[in-house]
C-alpha positions in Angstrom: 258.5 -3.9 308.1 261.8 -2.8 309.7 261.7 -2.1 313.4 263.5 1.0 314.6 264.5 2.3 318.0 265.1 6.0 319.0 268.4 7.6 318.6 269.6 9.2 321.8 269.8 12.6 320.1 266.0 12.4 319.2 265.3 12.1 322.9 266.1 15.8 323.4 262.4 16.3 322.6 259.4 14.6 324.3 257.0 12.2 322.6 253.5 13.3 321.9 250.8 12.4 324.4 248.8 9.3 323.4 245.7 11.3 322.3 247.8 13.4 319.9 249.6 10.4 318.6 246.2 8.8 317.8 245.2 11.9 315.9 248.4 11.8 313.9 247.9 8.1 313.2 244.3 8.8 312.0 245.7 11.6 309.7 248.4 9.4 308.3 245.8 6.6 307.7 243.5 9.1 305.9 246.1 11.3 304.1 249.4 9.4 304.1 252.7 10.2 305.7 253.8 13.7 304.6 257.3 13.8 306.0 260.0 11.1 305.9 261.3 9.6 309.1 265.1 10.3 309.3 267.3 7.4 310.4 270.9 7.8 311.6 273.1 5.0 312.7 270.2 2.6 312.2 268.0 4.5 314.7 265.3 7.2 314.4 266.9 10.7 314.5 263.8 12.6 313.5 260.2 11.4 313.3 259.7 9.2 316.4 256.0 10.3 316.6 255.5 9.7 312.9 257.0 6.3 313.2 254.8 5.3 316.1 251.7 6.8 314.3 252.5 4.8 311.2 252.6 1.6 313.3 249.3 2.6 314.9 247.7 3.3 311.5 249.1 0.1 310.0 251.0 2.1 307.4 254.5 1.2 306.2 256.7 4.0 307.6 258.7 5.8 304.9 262.2 6.4 306.0 265.4 8.0 304.6 268.9 8.0 305.8 270.3 11.2 307.5 272.5 13.3 305.2 274.5 15.9 307.0 277.4 16.5 309.3 275.9 17.7 312.5 272.9 15.6 313.6 272.5 17.5 316.9 272.3 20.8 315.2 269.9 19.5 312.6 267.5 17.8 315.2 267.4 21.1 317.1 266.7 23.0 314.0 264.0 20.6 312.8 262.2 20.6 316.1 262.5 24.1 317.4 261.3 25.6 314.1 258.0 23.6 313.7 
């Protein structure tokens, strides 16, 4: 399993509290990972909570490379419109 760290752009948004992270891990264990984790420059651009939840659930995280030209704009869009 690859080990990823957080991209600085992803740190524009806070991580989930531990109790919510555990709920997400339980859901991923029971239902699978629904959204890919997006990696940019070898680091997590989007999906830091999903990544941590997959590790807690002992599920191999599913990742994909970022495709785009403006990662800051995309991170803002993905996280402000959830």
